[in-house]
MINU-794494 format. One record per residue (C-alpha): residue in three letters; x, y, z. Coordinates in steps of 0.02 Angstrom, whole numbers, plus 32768, in hexadecimal, padded with zeros to 4 digits. Layout:
N
alaXYZ
...
END
This chain:
378
metF18688603C3A
alaF227881A3BEE
lysF252875F3C0F
valF2D787683C9D
thrF37787163C79
gluF36D865B3CAB
hisF3F3865A3D30
proF433870D3D59
aspF4D187103DDD
ileF475879F3E44
leuF3BE87E23E59
valF3BE88993E8D
leuF30D88C03EE0
glyF2CD896D3F01
gluF2B18A113EA6
hisF31B8A853F0F
proF3AD8AD13EB4
alaF4288A663F22
alaF3D889C83ED7
tyrF4008A063E20
leuF4A38A3E3E49
alaF4C989943E9E
alaF48A89443E05
alaF4F789AD3D8D
leuF59E89943DFA
leuF58388D73DFB
lysF57888D43D3C
leuF60A89543D25
lysF6AC89043CE6
serF66488513D0E
lysF61187C63CB5
leuF58E87A73D44
argF4D087993D08
valF47888243D6C
valF3C188413D6D
hisF36288D53DBB
cysF2BA88A83DF3
cysF23589263E2F
ileF1CF88EC3EC7
proF11A88E43EA5
gluF0B289633F08
gluF15A89BA3F51
argF11E8A713F4C
thrF1948AF93F12
valF1748B9F3F5C
gluF1A98C2F3EF3
argF1F08CBE3F6A
leuF28F8D2B3F68
valF3248CEB3FB4
leuF3C28D403FF9
valF4578CFB3FA9
asnF5088CF63FF5
proF5888D353F6C
lysF5F68CAF3F99
leuF57B8C273F43
pheF5C28C5C3E8E
thrF6778C2F3ED5
leuF6488B8D3F1C
hisF6608B313E6C
gluF6918B5C3DBD
leuF5E08B293D7E
leuF58B8BA53DDA
lysF6028C463DA4
proF5938C673D18
leuF4F68C773D78
gluF52B8D133DC5
argF5228D713D1D
lysF47E8D1E3CE7
leuF3FE8D2F3D75
gluF3AE8DCE3D98
cysF3C58E0E3E45
lysF3CD8E9C3EB9
glnF4718EB73F17
valF4768EE33FD5
tyrF4FB8F25402A
glyF4D48F1040E5
alaF4508F014168
glnF3E08F7741C8
pheF3B18F44426E
leuF30B8F8942B1
alaF2BE8F8B435D
aspF1FA8F884372
gluF205903643A7
proF26B90C14348
proF2D991154352
thrF3379080438A
argF391903A42F6
serF43F901842BA
gluF48D8FE24212
hisF5238FA541AB
argF5418FD740F7
serF5E28F8F4098
lysF62F8FD03FFC
alaF61D8F2F3FB2
serF58D8EBD3F90
leuF5628E464022
glyF4DA8DE23FD5
alaF4568DDD3F43
valF3958DCD3F4D
metF3568D623EBE
serF2BE8CF43E95
tyrF2D08C4A3ED1
lysF28D8BFC3E37
gluF2FA8C5F3DC2
ileF3958C153E28
argF34B8B6C3E2B
aspF3368B683D69
glyF3DE8BB83D43
ileF4308B173DA8
lysF3BE8AA43D51
alaF4028AE53CB2
ileF4AB8ABC3CE6
alaF4728A0A3D13
alaF42889FD3C64
lysF4C38A303C0D
glnF525899E3C67
gluF4A789333C1F
valF44F89043CC0
gluF3A8889F3C92
pheF30B88EA3CE1
alaF26388983D16
asnF1C388DF3D59
proF156884D3D83
lysF0AA884B3DCA
glnF0EA87BC3E42
leuF181879C3E91
argF1A387193F13
ileF24086B73F5F
asnF20B860A3F5A
argF2A885AE3FA7
leuF34785F13FF7
aspF3AD856A4047
gluF46D852C403F
argF44B84F83F86
glyF42285AA3F5A
leuF38386083F27
gluF2EA85F83EB9
valF28386903E95
alaF1E686A93E37
valF1E6874A3DD1
glyF14587523D7B
serF13586B43D13
aspF1F4868C3D18
leuF24D86293D98
ileF2FD865A3DB7
hisF390861D3E13
proF40686B33E54
lysF4A386883EAF
alaF473872F3F2B
leuF40087BE3F4D
valF42288753F63
leuF38088B23FB5
alaF35E89753FBE
glyF2A689723FCD
lysF2108925403A
leuF1E88870402B
alaF14088164065
alaF15D87EB411B
aspF167873040EE
glnF1EB8750406F
gluF24D87B740E4
lysF249872C4168
metF28186AC40E7
ileF32A871840CD
glyF3398735418B
leuF30487E641A1
proF2C2880F4255
aspF20088304258
alaF21488F04274
trpF28D89724293
gluF2C189974341
alaF2548A2043A8
glyF2898ACB4386
valF2E58A9F42DC
leuF24D8ACE4267
hisF21F8B784254
argF1878BCA4209
tyrF1BE8C45417F
thrF13B8CB5413C
pheF13D8D3F40C0
valF0E88DA84046
lysF1198E133FA9
leuF0F58ECC3F9A
lysF1118F3E3F0C
thrF1BD8F9C3F1C
thrF15E90393F14
lysF121901F3FC1
alaF1DD90283FFD
thrF23790BB401E
aspF2D490D33FA9
metF36A908D3FF0
glyF3E690CF3F6D
asnF46990763F13
argF4A6900B3F98
alaF4098FBE3FE9
leuF4008F6E4090
valF39A8EDB40DB
proF32C8F244163
metF3218E9C41EE
serF2D68E874296
leuF3318E144315
aspF2AA8E1E43A5
leuF2048E3B4349
glyF1808E5A43CC
glyF2078E3D445F
lysF2058D824437
metF2A68D6E43E0
argF24D8D4F433A
trpF2AA8D79429F
alaF2678DD94213
trpF2A88E23416B
metF27C8E8E40D3
leuF2D98E4D4038
proF2E38ECF3FAD
glyF2C98E7A3F0A
proF2E78EB43E52
lysF22D8ED73E3A
thrF1D58EB13EEB
valF2038EB13FA6
glnF1DE8E16400E
ileF1AC8E3540C9
alaF1CB8D984125
valF1BF8D5C41E1
gluF1FD8CB64238
glnF1D78C6142D5
proF1F48BB1431B
valF16D8B4342F2
valF15E8AFA43A8
glnF1478BB543E4
serF0D98BF04351
thrF05D8C3643CD
valF03E8CD34361
argEFE08CC642BC
proF05C8CE74226
alaEFEB8D6841DF
aspEFF18DC44287
leuF0AA8DB94297
leuF0BF8DF441E5
gluF0468E8C420A
hisF0AC8EBB4299
trpF14E8EB7422F
valF0FB8F2741AE
thrF0C78F904237
valF18A8F9C4283
leuF1C88FC041C3
argF143904E41B4
argF17390A0425A
hisF22C90A84218
glyF1F890E7417E
valF2379051410E
leuF189904540D2
gluF10D90BC40A9
alaF08A90F3412F
aspEFEC90AA40D8
thrF0438FF940B7
argEFD18F6940E5
valEFF08EA540DC
serEF718E414072
valEF558DA640D9
gluEF1B8D484046
hisEFB98D563FF4
ileF0328D17406F
gluF0998C7A4069
serF0D98C0340F2
metF1608B7B40E7
aspF1A88B14417E
leuF2668B1E4169
proF2E08ABC41CF
pheF3578B4341FA
alaF4048AF4422D
glyF3AD8A4B422B
alaF43D89F641E9
leuF4918A184293
alaF41589A042EB
hisF3FA892A424B
gluF455889C420B
glyF49488C1414E
valF4B08811412C
alaF420878D4117
asnF41486F140C8
argF47786FC4017
thrF43D87B44023
leuF496885D4036
leuF41E88DF407F
valF43B8990402D
glyF3E68A344032
proF3358A424087
alaF33D897D40A8
glyF3D489924113
glyF3A48A2D4161
pheF42F8A944112
tyrF3DC8B45413B
alaF4418BC24196
alaF4018BF64241
thrF3E08CA641ED
glyF3708C55416A
gluF3F18C4E40E9
aspF3B98BCD4060
ileF4198BBF3FB8
tyrF4D08BCF3FEE
proF4DE8B524073
asnF45E8AD74021
cysF4D78AD83F83
trpF56D8AC63FE3
serF51F8A21402C
alaF50889DF3F78
ileF5C18A0E3F50
pheF601899D3FD9
alaF57889123FC1
alaF5B789033F00
aspF66789013F2F
valF64F88713FBD
leuF5CE880D3F48
lysF63F880B3EBA
lysF6CE87B33F1C
alaF64E874F3F7A
leuF61386F53EDC
lysF6CC86AA3EC9
gluF6D0865C3F71
proF69485AA3F91
hisF62085E94027
leuF5C986783FED
glnF56D86A34098
aspF60A86AC40F4
alaF66387194061
leuF5C88799407B
glnF60B87C1412E
proF68388474102
tyrF5E988AE40CE
argF5CA88D1418B
tyrF672890241A9
argF69289794113
trpF5F989DE412F
argF5FB89DF41EF
thrF6C98A2241F3
thrF6968AB04177
leuF5D78AD94154
glyF59C8AA94200
gluF6038B4B4243
hisF5968BB341C2
leuF4ED8B6041F1
argF4F68B9842A6
glyF4F78C564275
proF4F48CDF42F7
glnF5098CB643B7
glnF46D8C6F4417
asnF4898CEB4494
leuF4468D764415
argF3D48DCA44AA
pheF46E8DF04503
leuF4C68E394468
leuF42D8E9A4428
proF44A8F3A4491
leuF4FE8F3E444B
valF4C58F2F4390
tyrF4598FD343A8
argF4EA903443FB
asnF5898FEB43BC
glnF5BA8FFE4306
valF63C8F6B430E
metF5AF8EEC434E
alaF5388F2142CE
thrF5B78F10423D
argF5E68E5F428A
leuF5308E274292
alaF50C8E5F41EE
gluF5958E0641A9
alaF56B8D6B420B
ileF4B88D6A41BB
leuF4E88D914115
leuF5908D3240F8
glyF58F8CB94184
lysF61F8CFD41E4
serF6298CE442A2
valF5F48D78430F
valF6878D534388
argF7328D744333
glnF7E08D854369
END
């Protein structure tokens, strides 16, 4: 590991794409000393992600990524009931999203940060030794550094999170267990040039959600359920979803799930709505702040939070009272991004029959899930 700058202005922690974007933006057109640091033992799970096309218009730094990353464009959603023939769909003429590799988009944004001359560290040990009115002292491997502020996008040890003022755990109902497995594309039926995202909004009659993401080379079968209600084994839930996909002819009739290859992650869907985004000398972005849309969308809202954080932090470092100057971060995202995180209305059980019978409702729900639009419109 290269020696860390002795006194960086900002230390960015975590491997999520939002962390690398925050570091790049903090360094952009500024003289700030920015260090990005991986959190030891943080687990990065490679998976397919559905990316909102608006990601590439969030900031000029992100525009070139759209042409560089391998992806599969999707043009709508296909809503499948447990039993055919009940189903509906919305298919747009324009792309409503892109399915791509999580690691590829992370590495793409990391390259942007490197171009901005962000300093990187990958220590075996990381510890916040002190955080008080005088500032911070952080041990990064064998180096002791004194950043003025932190940007946190990952999971720290419990005692470290307590030091910066984070709660012990997410509120009940926030964490959802997202379980997935990848299959060869030959197992899926051909969706044509304008692929859809097959979905269940009521898997097993329990209002659980499930997806099939058609990627460039593989498809990803995924299910989710609230952790506090995870009474069904994820493998069983996945097998049930595969059965539904077979019944509707989306997967070949002999498709089976290999339980040995499934992955599970606990994601704080819309957790930012129930979580404080400003801690002691720290702004929470991405997973640390719970910036996952209620529909499970990952990259777009998390990167959006990084843009707000970088803008607020650049201004806050010029103020005499840093902690007070961080408070606009909360207001900025709550008045914009907060609406996006809420996703479709919670009374989906009431709307579900309409989705299968009414094309307007199917269109609105597809756009709500893929683009973050409101289901209720004037």
